C-alpha positions in Angstrom: -15.6 -17.7 18.3 -16.0 -20.9 16.3 -13.5 -21.2 13.5 -11.6 -18.1 14.5 -7.9 -18.6 14.7 -4.8 -16.6 15.3 -4.3 -16.4 11.5 -7.6 -14.5 11.3 -6.3 -12.1 13.9 -3.1 -11.5 11.9 -5.1 -11.0 8.7 -7.3 -8.4 10.4 -4.2 -6.7 11.9 -2.6 -6.5 8.4 -5.6 -5.0 6.8 -6.2 -2.6 9.7 -2.6 -1.3 9.8 -2.6 -0.9 6.0 -5.8 1.1 6.2 -4.6 3.3 9.0 -1.3 4.0 7.3 -3.1 4.9 4.0 -5.6 7.0 5.9 -2.8 9.0 7.6 -0.8 9.4 4.4 -3.8 10.0 2.0 -4.7 8.5 -1.3 -2.7 11.0 -3.4 0.5 10.1 -1.5 -0.1 6.4 -1.8 -0.7 6.7 -5.6 2.4 8.9 -6.0 4.4 6.3 -4.1 3.4 3.6 -6.6 4.1 6.0 -9.5 7.5 6.7 -8.0 8.4 3.0 -8.4 7.3 3.1 -12.0 9.2 6.3 -12.8 12.3 5.0 -11.1 12.1 1.8 -13.3 11.7 3.9 -16.4 14.6 6.2 -15.5 16.8 3.1 -14.7 16.0 1.6 -18.0 17.0 4.7 -19.9 20.2 5.6 -18.0 21.6 2.1 -17.3 23.9 2.1 -20.4 25.5 5.3 -19.2 25.8 4.1 -15.6 27.3 0.7 -16.4 30.9 2.0 -17.0 30.8 4.0 -13.8 29.7 0.9 -11.8 32.7 -1.0 -13.2 35.0 1.7 -11.7 33.7 1.2 -8.2 36.5 -0.5 -6.1 35.9 -4.2 -5.2 32.5 -4.1 -6.9 34.2 -3.5 -10.3 36.5 -6.5 -9.8 33.6 -8.7 -8.9 31.6 -7.6 -11.9 34.5 -7.6 -14.4 33.9 -11.1 -15.6 30.1 -10.7 -16.2 28.6 -8.2 -18.4 25.0 -9.1 -17.4 25.8 -8.6 -13.7 27.3 -5.2 -14.5 24.2 -4.2 -16.3 21.9 -5.4 -13.5 24.1 -3.7 -10.9 23.9 -0.4 -12.9 20.1 -0.8 -13.2 19.8 -1.4 -9.5 21.9 1.6 -8.6 20.1 4.0 -11.0 16.7 2.7 -9.8 17.6 3.2 -6.1 18.9 6.8 -6.7 15.8 7.7 -8.8 13.5 6.2 -6.2 15.1 8.3 -3.5 14.8 11.5 -5.5 11.2 10.8 -6.3 10.4 10.0 -2.7 11.7 13.4 -1.7 9.2 15.2 -3.8 6.2 12.8 -3.1 5.5 14.3 0.4 5.7 17.8 -1.0 2.9 17.2 -3.6 0.8 15.2 -1.0 1.0 18.0 1.5 -0.6 20.4 -1.0 -3.7 18.2 -1.0 -3.6 17.7 2.7 -3.8 21.5 3.2 -6.6 21.9 0.8 -10.4 21.4 1.1 -9.9 17.9 -0.4 -8.0 16.6 2.6 -11.0 14.7 4.1 -11.9 13.1 0.7 -8.2 12.3 0.1 -8.0 10.5 3.5 -11.2 8.6 2.9 -10.0 7.3 -0.4 -6.7 6.5 1.3 -8.5 4.4 3.9 -10.3 2.4 1.2 -7.1 2.0 -0.7 -5.4 0.7 2.4 -8.1 -1.9 3.0 -7.8 -3.1 -0.6 -4.0 -3.2 -0.4 -4.1 -5.1 2.8 -6.5 -7.6 1.3 -4.3 -8.1 -1.8 -1.3 -8.6 0.5 -3.1 -11.3 2.4 -4.3 -13.0 -0.7 -0.8 -13.1 -2.1 0.5 -14.4 1.2 -2.0 -17.3 1.0 -0.9 -18.0 -2.6 2.7 -18.2 -1.4 1.6 -20.5 1.4 -0.1 -22.8 -1.1 3.1 -22.9 -3.3 5.6 -23.4 -0.5 3.7 -25.9 1.7 3.3 -29.3 0.1 -0.3 -30.5 -0.4 -1.6 -32.4 2.5 1.1 -31.0 4.9 -0.6 -27.6 5.6 -0.9 -26.2 9.0 -4.4 -26.6 10.5 -4.4 -23.2 12.1 -4.1 -21.8 8.5 -6.3 -24.2 6.6 -9.1 -24.1 9.1 -9.1 -20.3 9.5 -12.0 -18.2 8.3 -9.6 -16.1 6.3 -8.6 -19.1 4.2 -12.3 -19.6 3.2 -12.9 -15.9 2.6 -9.9 -15.5 0.4 -10.3 -18.8 -1.5 -11.7 -17.1 -4.6 -9.0 -14.4 -4.6 -6.3 -17.1 -4.2 -7.7 -18.9 -7.2 -7.9 -15.8 -9.3 -4.3 -14.8 -8.5 -3.1 -18.3 -9.2 -4.7 -18.2 -12.6 -2.9 -14.9 -13.4 0.6 -16.1 -12.5 2.4 -16.9 -15.8 4.4 -20.1 -16.1 7.1 -18.2 -17.9 8.4 -14.7 -17.8 6.1 -12.2 -19.6 7.4 -11.4 -23.1 7.7 -7.7 -22.4 10.0 -8.4 -19.5 12.1 -10.7 -21.6 12.3 -8.0 -24.3 13.3 -5.2 -21.8 16.0 -7.5 -20.4 17.3 -8.3 -23.8 17.5 -4.6 -24.6 19.4 -3.9 -21.5 21.9 -6.7 -22.0 22.1 -6.2 -25.8 25.6 -4.8 -25.5 26.7 -8.0 -23.8 25.9 -10.2 -26.8 28.7 -11.1 -29.1 28.6 -9.1 -32.4 27.9 -11.7 -35.0 27.1 -9.1 -37.6 30.7 -8.1 -38.4 31.4 -8.7 -42.1 33.6 -11.7 -42.6 36.9 -11.2 -44.3 36.8 -12.5 -47.8 39.4 -15.2 -48.5 42.2 -14.0 -50.7 42.1 -15.2 -54.3 45.2 -17.2 -54.6 44.3 -18.2 -58.1 44.6 -14.7 -59.3 48.3 -14.6 -58.8 48.9 -17.9 -60.7 50.5 -17.4 -64.1 49.3 -19.3 -67.1 51.8 -21.2 -69.1 
């Protein structure tokens, strides 16, 4: 087939596998899985200050983190996030199974298939964007540049490229500053007023 390369076959396989997995799992379970990541992030943000002292007590790890407050905060956030994600992932199949056993099972799987196709397409588009950023201009691989997928996803690549910020979004910066706020030196302490040496002087 003219213009068809192994990259196109790989793209098709990625989208197909994503669609099949989403079809078998169902739309509700896929959405709950994404929601689980969001919930885990929120829980980690809330409980990181309480977990940080515990992380510092972990043997070896505590010694490694002793000299860096920021690393301690990030380690605590990661630990809480992982635990929360595991807990949420335990309940996700339980809720999804309720839908699977109901009359909405077929509808749920159909939506899951469409979601899987969309997810696979987004993953491919992101992969092309990473390829454009990693490979220097003019040194690209012909099997990629000449593939039909490269032409099909050209608009999506441009759209994603335009959405990538040059700097970290302000809301991420603010959340990070809130997490590491305890690491900042306290500059608001009241300064000790100098003693008035003149008050003790006696007048002649």
